[in-house]
N, C-alpha and C positions, 0 to 999 in steps of 0.2 A: 724255673724249673730243673730239678736234679737232672744229670745226663742219665742217671738209673732210670727214671721216671723218664724222660723223652723216649728212651731206647726201648720201653715197654709199648708207647703209646706208638709207636712205629710196629713193633711188632701186631702189635694187635691189629694196626690200621691194616699191614698186609695179610694177615692170617684171615681176616673177614673176607677181604677181597676175591681170595681165591679159596674159601668156604663153601660158597655155592653162586646160583645165579640170582638170587634173591639179593645177598648182599652186596653183589658188584652193582646192581641197578641204581641208579642216581633220581631222586624223585623230582630234582631238576636237573633235568639234561644238559649236556653243555650244547652251545649254538653250534649248529653247522658254519664250518670254515667258509669264508670266503673263496673260490676255485681261482675266480681270475682278476687279473689286474691290467686295465685299461693301460699303461705303460709299458707293459711285458707283454710281448708276443710268447707262445707256445715253443716258438722255435729258436728264439732268442739266446745265445750263449751268455756267459757269465766272464766277466775280465779278468784275467790273470794277473795276481798282485805281484810285486816286488821283493815282498817280505811273506811269513808267513803270518797266516790269520788263523785265529780259533772264534768259532760261533756257537754261545751257548745259548741255549734255547730253554727259559726257565719258566713251568708252570707254578705258578703260585698256588701253596695249599687253600682248599677253600671250604669249611665246614658245609656251605650252604649247597653251592654248585658243583661238588665233585661228592664222587658216591664212594665216600671214606666213612671210617670210624670218627666223629669229630674231636678234634684235638682242643687247645683251651682257644678262646676267643680272640686270644691277639695273634699266635701262631695259625692259627686256619682263617684269617680273615686276608678273602682273596684280594682286596682290594685295599691290603696297607702294604704295601711291600718292606717298609722300615722294619716292622716285626714278625714278618711271615716267617715260616718254618724252613721253608726254602731258600729266603733271600735276606733277611737282616740279622736272622737269629744266629746263634753261638756258630752251628757249624753251614749256615746259609752262605749261598755263593756270595754274595757282595762282602760279608762279614769275615769269610774266610782269606779269602784270596785279597782283600784291602790290609790284612794281620799278616800273611804271606810274605817272608822276606824276600822270596823270588821275582815279585809281582810290584809295579807300582800301580796305585790307583790314577791314572792320569786325567780323567773325565765323566763326570754324572750328568745325564740327563732325564730330566723328569717328562714323562709325557709324550715320549717322541712320535705315539700313533696312538691312537685310540685305544685299541689294544694292550699295547702295551704302558706299562707305569714307571719304569725306570731303565735305564741304559746305564754299563757301567764298561768303560773302556781301561783297560791295563795293558802296562809292556813291561815285560821281563827285563829283568837289571840286567843280564847278561850276554841277551841276543837282542835283534831288532823282533822278534816275533810280538805280535799282539793280539790280546783275547779282546773279544767284543761277548757281555753279558747282559740279555734281554728279560725283564722281569714282566711276565706278561698276567693279565687279571686272571685270578684263577676261572672264573667263568667261560675265558676262553681259552678253555684247556685245548678244546678242540683245535682250534686256530695254530694253538701253541705246536703241537704234533705238526699240523697239515704244512706247516713256515718249516718247521726242520725238515721236514722228509721233502718239501720243494729246492731247501739248501743241499741235501745231500744230493740230491737229482740235477745239481747246476742251474736254478732259476737265477739269474742276474739279482743280487742285492742292492742295498745303497751304497753309493759312495761319500765314505767320511773322510775326515781329516784329522793328523794329529801332528802338531806340529809343521813342520814342512813335507810331512807323509802324507801325500793321498793312497787312501786304499779303497777295497771293496768290499762288503759283506755279503751273508746269502750263499749263494751260489760259486764265489770268488774264494771264499776261506777252504782250507786247505784241509783243517778238521770242525767237524758241526757235532754237537752234542744236544741231547734230550735231557732234563732234569726235572724229576717231579712225578707226581701220580702219575698212575700206568692207567691213561684214560680210557686207550682200548681196551678195558675190560668192562667199561661201562656202555663204550659205543663203539660203532663200524663206522669208517669212513668208508662214502660210497663208490669212491675212487682212488689211487692213487699216482702222484706224480713218479711221471716217467724221464725215465734218464736223457737228457740232452746233449751231454758230450762225452769225451771216452777219457777226459780225466778223472783218476783215482782218490776220489776223496775218501776217508777213513769218518766213522760215525762212534759215537760213545753214546751208549743208552742207558739211563742210571735212573730203571724204575722195575718195580717188582716185577719180574718172570718176562722181563722184557723180549728174551730171544726166543718167547714160545709166541708173543701176540704181536711183536712190529717184524719178524721173518718176510713174511709176504711183503708187506710196503716197501721195507729197505734194500729188497731184492732189487725190486723195478727199478728203484730209485739209480741203481749202479754203483753207491756208493757200498765200502765193505766194511763190516764190524768191525771194530778196531778192542773195543770192549762192551760186553751186556750181558744180561743176568739171567739164572735160571731159577731163581725162586725169591722168596720172599727179602726184603733188604730195606734199610733207610738211604737213601738216595742223598747224602750227606757230601759235602763240597770235598773231604778232604780225600775220597775218593776220586773224584773227577782230576784233583791237583795232582794228586801222584800219578793217574795214569797220563797227564798229560808231561809230567815231567818227564817220562820213560821216552813219550814219543816224539820229545824235542831231543831228549839223548839218541836216538834213532834205535833205541832197543828195539828186539822184535817183539811180537805180539805175545809171544807166552812170559818172556821178562814182563811188559806191561800187567799182563793178565796178575801174575803172581804181586807185583809190586802193587796193586791196587787192592788186591785181596788180601797183603799183610796190613796194609793202612787200614780196610775196615777193621781187620782182626787187633788193630792196637786201638782202635775208640771203641768196637764193638765188644770186645773179650770174649768173643765168641767158638772161640779156637781158630788153628791154622787150617787143620783139614777143612773144616765147615766153609770157612771162609773162602779156600780155593774152590772148593767144589762150586762154590755162589755163581763165582764169575767165568763167563766165558768170553773166545774171541774165534772169528772165521764162522761159518757155517756149519 
């Protein structure tokens, strides 16, 4: 599929979602996310890592289980990470970061849980930072969003090891990100995860109109929005990569917003003004 065709499909997808309640509804509503974990209490605090950690939650595009205008069968198969629009395709998270000269793919773990098809761990080539990216099954989009919000709220994650370095995911990450379809256009969560500690986590939400739909939920987690969106958009990995680059360089939120918008314009050719109006930071 050509880049121009892919862009057209993205805009059609997002336009239909914002066009009315009927087009936002999914004929196969996402599953209700698990609310509890027997191994983690509601008050347990996340461990503090010795290195910067970024945790990215990717909801695979799914023609059947999400309220989207269908893309091709390969791009929209929510049970096949290898070809999925948001993971294995040219601008998907796994493919884009694997080809990114600043990051090294350290490990790939298939099926780390029942809801996650694949986990990739990347190490930054010029620093100690690690990036963990999880590809959730498309039908588990509500669980993806819930897990992202719990991480933003500080819920303890898993303990992992890269070489001699042990670290924790989830609420131990300094930066958490959600990438994919805006599932909150299709369904509402019955409750939101609540802030567990006073750590200053940052959040990136790359989905159509994420500021409008995620504001209430993110506020309750205590995390602050580093980057989110105001309107229709294609949640492709070059935006995520650019924003993370700025965050690692300790740029201001405004500098990160501008660099993310400029990256979006570079690939989408939508105009600088339009791109910069599409991204926001803060409340």
